[in-house]
C-alpha positions in Angstrom: 5.7 51.8 1.9 2.2 52.2 3.4 1.5 51.6 7.1 -0.4 48.4 6.2 2.5 47.1 4.2 4.8 48.0 7.1 2.6 46.1 9.5 2.5 43.0 7.2 6.3 43.1 6.8 6.7 43.4 10.6 4.4 40.5 11.3 6.2 38.4 8.7 9.6 39.2 10.4 8.1 38.2 13.9 6.7 35.0 12.4 10.0 34.2 10.8 11.9 34.9 14.0 9.5 32.7 16.0 9.9 29.7 13.7 13.7 29.9 14.2 13.2 30.1 17.9 11.0 27.1 17.7 13.6 25.3 15.7 16.2 26.0 18.4 13.9 24.7 21.1 13.0 21.4 19.4 16.7 20.9 18.5 17.6 21.4 22.1 15.1 18.7 23.0 16.7 16.4 20.4 20.1 17.3 21.7 19.0 16.4 25.3 17.7 13.0 24.2 21.0 12.3 22.3 23.2 13.4 25.2 21.1 11.3 27.6 21.8 8.1 25.6 25.6 8.8 25.2 25.9 9.9 28.8 24.4 6.7 30.1 26.7 4.6 27.9 29.8 6.1 29.3 28.6 5.8 32.9 27.4 2.2 32.7 30.5 0.7 34.4 30.2 3.2 37.2 26.5 2.5 37.6 27.3 -1.2 37.8 30.0 -0.8 40.4 27.9 1.6 42.6 24.6 -0.3 42.5 25.8 -3.8 42.1 23.8 -4.3 39.0 24.3 -7.5 37.0 25.3 -7.5 33.3 21.7 -8.3 32.5 20.4 -5.3 34.5 23.0 -3.1 32.7 21.6 -4.3 29.4 18.1 -3.4 30.6 19.2 0.1 31.6 19.9 0.7 27.9 17.6 -1.7 26.3 14.6 -0.8 28.5 14.8 2.7 27.3 15.1 1.6 23.7 12.1 -0.9 24.1 9.8 1.8 25.5 11.0 4.3 23.0 10.5 2.0 20.0 7.1 0.7 21.2 5.7 4.3 21.7 7.2 6.2 18.8 4.6 5.5 16.2 1.8 6.2 18.7 3.6 9.4 19.8 3.8 10.6 16.2 0.2 9.9 15.5 -1.0 11.5 18.7 0.9 14.6 17.6 -1.0 14.6 14.3 -4.3 14.2 16.1 -4.0 16.4 19.2 -1.3 18.9 18.1 2.5 18.5 17.8 3.2 21.3 20.2 1.0 19.8 22.9 2.6 16.4 22.6 6.1 17.9 22.5 5.5 19.8 25.7 3.9 16.8 27.4 6.8 14.6 26.3 9.6 17.0 27.4 7.8 17.5 30.8 7.6 13.8 31.4 11.1 13.2 30.2 12.4 15.7 32.7 10.4 14.0 35.5 11.7 10.6 34.5 15.2 12.0 34.5 14.7 13.0 38.1 13.5 9.5 39.0 16.6 8.0 37.4 18.8 10.4 39.3 17.3 9.5 42.6 16.9 5.7 41.9 17.7 3.7 45.1 18.4 0.3 43.3 19.0 -1.2 39.8 15.3 -2.2 39.6 14.1 1.4 40.1 16.7 2.7 37.7 15.5 0.3 35.0 11.8 1.2 35.6 12.6 4.9 35.5 14.6 4.4 32.2 11.5 2.7 30.7 9.4 5.7 31.7 12.0 8.0 30.3 11.9 6.1 27.0 8.1 6.3 26.9 8.2 10.1 27.4 10.9 10.5 24.8 8.6 8.6 22.4 6.1 11.5 22.8 8.7 14.2 22.4 11.1 13.0 19.7 8.6 12.4 16.8 7.4 15.9 17.2 10.8 17.3 16.5 11.0 16.1 12.9 7.3 16.7 12.3 7.4 20.3 13.6 10.4 20.9 11.3 8.5 19.2 8.4 5.4 21.3 9.0 7.2 24.6 9.7 9.9 24.8 6.9 9.4 24.4 3.2 11.2 21.7 1.3 13.8 24.1 -0.1 15.0 24.9 3.4 14.8 21.4 4.9 18.1 20.3 3.5 19.7 23.1 5.5 17.7 22.1 8.6 18.7 18.4 8.3 22.3 19.5 7.9 22.0 21.3 11.2 20.3 18.3 12.7 23.2 16.2 11.6 25.6 18.7 13.3 23.5 18.5 16.5 23.8 14.7 16.4 27.5 15.0 16.2 27.6 17.7 18.9 25.4 15.4 21.1 27.8 12.5 20.4 30.8 14.8 21.5 29.1 16.3 24.5 27.5 13.2 25.9 30.6 11.0 26.6 32.6 14.0 27.8 29.9 15.4 30.0 29.1 11.9 31.3 32.8 11.2 32.0 33.3 14.6 33.8 30.1 14.3 35.9 30.9 10.8 36.9 34.6 11.5 37.7 33.9 14.7 39.6 31.4 12.9 41.9 29.5 16.1 42.5 28.1 16.4 46.1 28.9 12.7 46.5 26.2 11.8 44.0 28.6 9.7 41.8 26.8 8.9 38.5 23.5 10.5 39.4 24.2 14.0 37.9 24.2 12.5 34.4 20.4 12.3 34.8 19.8 15.3 37.0 21.5 17.6 34.5 18.3 17.2 32.3 16.2 19.0 34.9 17.2 22.7 34.2 17.4 22.1 30.5 14.0 20.4 30.4 12.3 23.2 32.4 13.7 26.0 30.2 12.7 24.1 27.0 9.2 23.6 28.4 8.8 27.3 29.2 10.2 28.6 25.9 8.4 25.9 23.8 5.0 26.9 25.2 5.7 30.5 23.9 7.4 30.1 20.6 6.3 26.8 19.0 3.2 27.2 16.8 0.6 24.5 17.1 0.0 22.3 14.1 -2.1 19.2 13.4 -3.0 17.0 10.5 -5.4 18.9 8.2 -8.0 16.0 8.4 -9.7 14.8 11.5 -7.9 11.6 12.7 -8.6 9.1 15.4 -6.1 7.2 17.5 -6.0 3.6 16.4 -6.0 1.7 19.7 -6.0 -1.7 18.2 -3.0 -0.7 16.1 -1.2 0.6 19.2 -1.8 -2.7 21.0 -0.5 -4.8 18.0 2.6 -2.6 17.5 3.5 -2.7 21.2 2.8 -6.5 21.5 4.8 -7.3 18.4 7.8 -5.3 19.5 7.8 -6.7 23.0 7.4 -10.3 21.7 10.4 -9.8 19.5 12.7 -7.8 21.8 12.1 -9.1 25.3 13.2 -12.6 24.7 16.2 -11.4 22.6 17.4 -9.1 25.4 16.9 -11.7 28.2 17.6 -14.9 26.2 21.2 -15.4 27.3 20.4 -14.7 31.0 17.6 -17.3 30.9 19.5 -19.9 29.0 17.6 -19.3 25.7 14.4 -21.0 26.7 12.1 -22.5 24.0 9.3 -20.0 24.8 11.7 -17.2 23.7 12.0 -18.6 20.2 8.3 -19.1 20.1 7.7 -15.5 21.1 10.0 -14.1 18.4 8.3 -16.3 15.8 4.9 -15.2 17.1 6.0 -11.5 16.7 6.1 -12.1 12.9 2.5 -13.3 12.9 1.5 -10.2 15.0 3.1 -7.9 12.5 1.4 -9.6 9.7 -1.9 -9.2 11.5 -1.1 -5.5 12.0 -0.6 -5.0 8.3 -3.9 -6.6 7.5 -5.7 -4.7 10.1 -4.2 -1.3 9.2 -5.1 -1.9 5.5 -8.7 -2.5 6.5 -8.7 0.5 8.9 -7.4 2.8 6.3 -10.1 1.8 3.9 -12.8 2.1 6.5 -12.1 5.5 8.1 -8.7 6.8 6.9 -7.1 6.9 10.4 -4.7 4.0 10.6 -1.8 4.1 13.1 0.7 3.0 10.5 0.2 4.8 7.2 0.9 1.9 4.8 0.5 4.1 1.8 3.9 5.7 2.8 5.6 2.5 1.7 4.6 3.2 -1.9 7.3 5.9 -1.9 10.4 4.0 -2.8 12.6 6.5 -0.9 10.6 6.0 2.3 10.5 2.1 2.1 14.2 1.8 1.3 15.2 4.3 3.9 13.2 2.5 6.6 15.1 -0.7 5.8 18.4 1.1 6.0 17.5 2.8 9.3 16.6 -0.5 10.9 19.8 -2.2 10.0 21.9 0.9 10.8 20.3 0.9 14.3 21.5 -2.7 14.8 25.1 -1.8 14.0 25.0 1.2 16.4 23.3 -0.7 19.2 26.1 -3.4 19.1 29.0 -1.0 18.7 28.4 1.6 21.3 27.7 -0.7 24.2 30.6 -3.1 23.6 32.9 -0.2 22.9 32.2 1.3 26.4 32.6 -2.1 28.1 35.8 -2.8 26.2 37.5 0.5 27.2 36.3 0.7 30.9 36.2 -2.9 32.0 38.5 -4.6 29.5 41.2 -2.0 29.4 40.5 -0.6 32.8 40.3 3.0 31.7 38.6 5.8 33.7 35.3 7.3 32.4 37.2 10.5 31.5 39.8 8.7 29.5 37.2 6.7 27.7 35.2 9.9 27.0 38.1 11.8 25.6 39.0 8.8 23.4 35.6 9.2 21.7 36.1 12.9 20.8 37.8 12.3 17.4 34.9 10.1 16.4 32.3 12.6 17.5 33.9 15.5 15.8 34.2 13.6 12.6 30.5 12.7 12.7 29.6 16.4 13.2 31.8 17.8 10.4 30.9 15.1 7.9 27.1 15.3 8.7 27.1 19.0 7.8 29.2 18.6 4.7 27.2 15.6 3.4 23.8 17.5 3.2 25.1 20.9 2.2 27.8 20.0 -0.3 28.0 16.3 -1.2 24.5 14.9 -1.5 23.3 17.6 -3.9 26.2 16.7 -6.2 26.6 12.9 -5.7 23.3 11.7 -4.3 23.1 8.3 -2.7 26.8 7.5 -3.6 27.6 9.7 -0.5 25.6 7.4 1.8 27.1 4.3 0.2 30.6 5.7 0.7 29.7 6.3 4.3 28.8 2.7 4.8 32.1 1.6 3.2 34.1 4.0 5.3 32.4 2.9 8.5 33.2 -0.7 7.6 36.8 0.2 6.8 37.1 1.9 10.2 35.7 -1.1 12.0 38.1 -3.5 10.3 41.0 -1.1 11.1 39.9 -1.1 14.7 39.8 -4.9 14.8 43.4 -5.0 13.5 44.7 -2.4 16.0 42.9 -4.0 18.9 44.5 -7.4 18.1 47.9 -5.9 17.5 48.2 -3.8 20.6 46.0 -5.8 23.0 45.7 -4.4 26.5 48.4 -1.9 25.8 46.5 0.1 23.1 46.6 3.8 23.7 43.8 6.4 23.0 45.9 8.0 20.2 46.2 4.7 18.4 42.4 4.4 18.3 42.0 7.9 16.7 42.5 6.8 13.1 39.8 4.0 13.0 37.4 6.2 15.0 37.9 9.2 12.6 37.3 6.9 9.6 34.2 5.5 11.3 33.0 8.9 12.3 33.3 10.4 8.8 31.4 7.4 7.5 28.6 7.8 10.0 28.3 11.5 9.4 27.9 10.9 5.6 24.9 8.6 6.5 23.1 10.1 9.4 21.9 13.5 8.2 21.1 12.8 4.5 19.4 9.4 5.3 16.7 11.2 7.3 16.4 13.8 4.4 16.0 11.0 1.9 13.4 9.1 3.9 11.2 12.1 4.4 11.7 13.7 1.0 8.5 12.2 -0.5 6.2 12.3 2.6 3.1 14.5 2.6 3.0 16.9 5.5 -0.2 15.6 6.9 1.6 12.3 7.5 4.7 13.9 8.9 4.1 12.7 12.5 3.4 9.1 11.4 6.4 9.1 9.1 8.8 10.5 11.6 7.5 8.1 14.3 8.1 5.2 11.9 11.7 6.5 11.2 12.5 6.7 14.8 10.7 3.5 15.7 12.6 1.3 13.2 16.0 2.9 14.2 15.2 2.3 17.9 13.9 -1.2 17.1 17.2 -1.9 15.3 19.1 -0.4 18.3 17.2 -2.6 20.7 17.9 -5.6 18.5 21.6 -4.6 18.5 21.6 -4.3 22.3 20.0 -7.7 22.5 22.6 -9.2 20.2 25.3 -8.0 22.6 24.3 -11.1 24.7 25.3 -13.3 21.8 28.2 -11.5 20.0 29.9 -10.1 23.1 28.9 -11.7 26.4 28.5 -15.0 24.6 32.3 -15.1 24.0 33.1 -14.2 27.6 33.3 -17.0 30.2 31.0 -16.9 33.2 33.7 -17.1 35.8 36.8 -15.0 35.1 39.8 -14.3 37.4 40.9 -10.6 37.5 43.8 -11.5 35.2 41.4 -13.0 32.6 39.0 -10.1 32.4 41.1 -7.9 30.2 42.1 -10.4 27.5 38.5 -11.9 27.5 36.9 -8.4 26.9 39.5 -7.6 24.1 38.7 -10.9 22.3 34.9 -10.3 22.7 35.2 -6.8 21.4 37.0 -8.0 18.2 34.4 -10.7 17.8 31.5 -8.2 18.1 33.2 -5.8 15.6 33.2 -8.5 13.0 29.4 -8.6 13.3 29.2 -4.8 13.0 31.3 -4.9 9.8 29.0 -7.6 8.3 25.9 -5.5 9.2 27.5 -2.4 7.5 28.1 -4.5 4.4 24.4 -5.3 4.4 23.6 -1.6 4.7 25.7 -0.9 1.7 23.7 -3.4 -0.4 20.3 -2.0 0.9 21.3 1.5 0.0 21.3 0.6 -3.7 17.4 0.7 -3.4 17.5 4.4 -2.3 16.7 7.1 -4.9 19.8 8.4 -6.7 19.0 11.8 -5.3 16.6 12.9 -2.6 13.5 14.6 -4.2 14.3 18.2 -3.0 17.8 18.0 -4.6 16.5 17.1 -8.0 16.6 20.1 -10.4 13.2 21.7 -10.5 11.6 19.2 -8.1 10.2 21.8 -5.9 8.6 23.7 -8.7 7.2 20.5 -10.2 5.6 19.5 -7.0 4.4 22.9 -5.9 1.7 22.7 -3.2 0.0 19.7 -4.8 0.8 16.0 -4.8 4.1 14.7 -3.5 6.2 12.4 -5.6 9.0 10.2 -4.5 12.4 10.4 -6.1 11.7 7.3 -8.0 8.8 8.9 -9.8 6.0 7.0 -8.2 3.5 9.4 -6.9 2.0 9.5 -3.5 -1.1 11.8 -3.6 -1.6 14.0 -0.6 -4.9 13.3 0.9 -5.4 17.0 1.8 -3.7 20.4 1.6 0.0 20.4 1.9 0.0 23.1 4.6 -1.0 21.9 8.1 -3.9 23.5 10.0 -2.4 26.1 12.3 -4.1 26.3 15.7 -3.7 29.1 18.3 
């Protein structure tokens, strides 16, 4: 081998090593975001007790994050396409770390809610870059493996979050009570910021794009008009203006579609790339993601309240109870992408929806049978069944949605994926007012709290089961197999146009490879 060939080989090895370092860094950021959500869920009763927060404020600690996250995700994805995904990722993780510090040092519920909103806005800059950096860095033949890893990270985050939150809350480190659940993000964020600036390669969309400010305003307005009255409706007595606001949100979204269509024809820089919806895998996947978010939003909040307030369990006991669920998600997510989806296609996702529904129904039965005397080990079976079902969905669903998306629209697409899931999650959190708190009386004696929370939990789970049934039906519109799992699909597409799994083409408007900067 000549010296020049040796140099090329060495450079290729360094580049390959750097991209795997970059993957580890963005996965760490995704893990931090996931852990932060699950940590907060398990600590909610402790936060309420310490700060004197009302149930409405408790909802806002979770829903405020989801609202800001959903409202900013599409914009965050597009800003990454325009100004560089690395740049926005680093800005997002720096802001997320700062917001975590503000949450940790909040002096009252109002400051905590405001800090959570800021944290959600910063996450909206950070999270879309994770999938778009992966999409721009790794070829399609490797992305199935990457998404399998992503699914395992989701499961690991689901395991670590409740346990870490329970331990940090129970240990009461330095007398800080629940505050370390946020402060733990500080060292992780600083390290990710330093390493990310070194190892992540900058990438942008290959064509010059502009930020669509009118689109940003319409998306934000529409989401707020829909989610704000839904979240606060019960607290305010479901005023007429709330119904008017939610109806008006539909008109705002219709105006957004009309404006984005005209914007795309005029200068090719819309905020929402409507042409993506011509790919059946993307359009169907977006619908499934939205409804799936609703189910998760309802379940995780009412589950925490049921265990810690209804059953009177400690945070640690509640956190340990969730371990079988989280482990099942992690294992099933890895198996689904690596082994099952290539062989069985969308049947795996449909089986996941049915398994989750079966686990929910089993949980309803056990909760009713054992009442306030139910033990953690008795919850293990329904939680494992639900966890396996969720694992079969969570990793391959992302893979299916992005399988037909051109790389230059990776940021916009990943922003949309995360937006609709967070929008569904916020809708679910808002529905908790109806399906859970709506069943509980306003004034309960201590003896009435437990039975009331058990009944409300069962009532909410019936809603979750119904939503999972709707997800099963929607999944019939997904492609039978994601595009990269079809035999010869990679060779057929090459570096040219991208086709969806349904055969309808979506022509790439530019080269498949992103422009690398710096």
